N, C-alpha and C positions, 0 to 999 in steps of 0.2 A: 449435532454442530458443526462446522468444523474447523479445524485448528485457529482461524481468525477469525473467529467469535461467527461466523454466518451461518445461519441456516440453508442445511443442503436440501437444493430441490432437483426434485426427482430427475430431472432432463439435465442433469449437468455431465457433460463426460466426464470419466474418472481414469487417472492412472494411478502407476502405484511406486511411490516414490523408494528408488534405491539406497537409501541410506535404513529409514526407519521398514522399510516392507510394508509399512499401512497402505490401502486404496484411498485414495480422496479427489476432490472435485479438479481441476486440473487448475482452476484459478487459485488456489494454495500452493501452487508447486510454479519451480523454474525449470523452465525446459533449456536441456543444453542436446547441441549436435556435435560430432567431432567432426574438423574444418579438413578442407582436402590436402593440409599439412601435415595432418595429424594433432594440428592444436585443438582443444576445448573450447566451444563456443555459449557461452550463456545465450538463450535466446529470450529475450526477456518480451519482444512481441510475439514470439510463436510461428514466426512466418519464413525460419530459414530450409530451407531444400535438405533432408534428409532423416536416418530416422535417427529422432528424436528419446531420449530418458529424461525423468525428472526429479529434483532433488524437493523437500517442504520445501519453503521459504522461511528457512529457521537458521538461527545460526552455528546451534549444534549439529542440523543436519547436514548442513554443507562440511563444516569441521570432520565430522566423519566420514565425508563421500570421499575427500584431498586425502586423510591421512590412513584412509582405510586400500587405495585404489581402486575405489568402486569405479569410475569414471568409466577407468581403462578395461573392466570386466565387461559397464554397462553397452560399451559400446564396441566390443570386442575386439578391440584392438591399443594399444599402445599409446593413447593421448597426453599429450603434455598440457597442463594444468598450470595457467599464468599464477605467480605466486601471490598476487595482490587478487586473486579471485574473488571473495566474499566481499572487500571491499570496492570493489569495480561492481558487482552486481548492487551492492549497498547505492552509492552511486548513481548506478543508472536505476533503479526505481523510485528515489526521488526525485529525479530528473521527468522521470516519465508521470509521475504525481503532481508536479509541480505545472507542467505542461499540459495536463489535459484539465487542471484546476483554471490555470490560463484558458484557456480555450472556453470555459464556460462562462469565464470572467467575460471576455470578446462576443460572446451571445447574450450576455443579461442575465446569466444564470447564477451569477457569482459574486458577492459582495465584500469588503472589509470594512473591517471598523469598528469599533463598539457600537455607537449611536446607530451605522448600517444596520449591523449583523442584530442586533438588539430589535430594532423596529421590524428588523424580516420576522423574528422570533414570534411578537406578541402580534404579528399579523396573520400567523401561521404561512409565510411565506417560504418558510426555509424550511429544505428536509432534510440539511445534515448541518452541523456545528463542525466547525474547524476551529485548533486551536494550537498554538506553538506548543512542542514539547518543552523548551526552555521557559516558556513566559510565567511570569511569578504565577503561582496556586491560587495566592489571594483575589487576582484582576479577573482569573480564568473562571472564578465562582461564582463572578455575580451574573452568568450567564450559564443557562441548563438547555442542554438539548431538546429537540422535537423527539416524540415521542417514538418509538419505534428500534428495532435493533440496526446495530447501524446509522446509527442518526450522529454518531461522535468520530470524529479525527485527528486524530492527539499525534500522531506518530511524523511531524514535520517541525524541522528548527524555524525560529522567527527570520531567519533569512534565505530562509529555504520559500516557506511561505512570500515572504517580501519577492523571490523571481516569479511567482506565479501571479501577483499582483500588481507587478510593474514598481515598486515599492523597494525601499530600503529594509526595512522589518517589518513583517507584519505579525500580530497577536493574535488576533478574533478573525474569522472568513465564515462565511454561511454559503454553499449551494442549493439552491431552487431545484425540484422535480422536474427532470426533462433529461436527454437524452445520454448525455456527458456522465449524470448521476453513478448508474448502474458502474460503469469503466473505472471513474473516481474509487468509487467504496473496494471494487474489487483490487485495485495496483495500491489503495494503500494498507491493506488488509497483507499484503506480500511485505508489502515494506515494514511492516509494524511486528511481524514474527521476525524478520529479521532484526529486526534491533531492540526485539523482544521487549515492544513497549505493551502495555494491557489497559483494556479501557481503567476507567478512574472512578472507584466507585460512587452505583448513584449517577451515572454520564451514560449507562446503556441501558434500556428496559424493552420489556419483552414485546412483541407487536398485539399479543394482546391487552394487555392493560392499555512611560514617558516615551519609547522610542515606539510606543503603537502609533498609529494614522487614527485622527477624526476623521 
């Protein structure tokens, strides 16, 4: 299993984290490059030109990379690290996950609201259950995720989920199987690692086996 809790696939490209020294799939890492002016640039989409270096998507790993000057060492030149680097990455990942869910919603692959999500779960239409990290635990316990690893996402706030679904606040959401599914899971795993959000007991299973919208 990777740090994000995902099963490691044989063909997943791997890179070494400059902070932990561990080799792991790129999906669980943040890529960085040195900009032309010597500034450190987080490359959340993995598309910026230049030699890349990687840090695990975990707050402790990023803090170590900053405090120990590991970015300059990896870049083989002095780089300027933004003072709010970790918060910048967190906001970027949260926006990335919300944008991907919004794309799934527009494609008819995502719904929100207790009744709609419950209906999808009962019909076997939901592949992933999404619930707000700051939602009521009693309210969230009314729904169970479908069977399977990575069947639950709980790292976004109600406000962030609201952005994804075009509402003020959302507590419950669901994703159907589709082209965006894996991308949402990968980005959510990186955000969860950064926010130290762990799957709640009973919400993640092995493959083998008031402000809410209505």
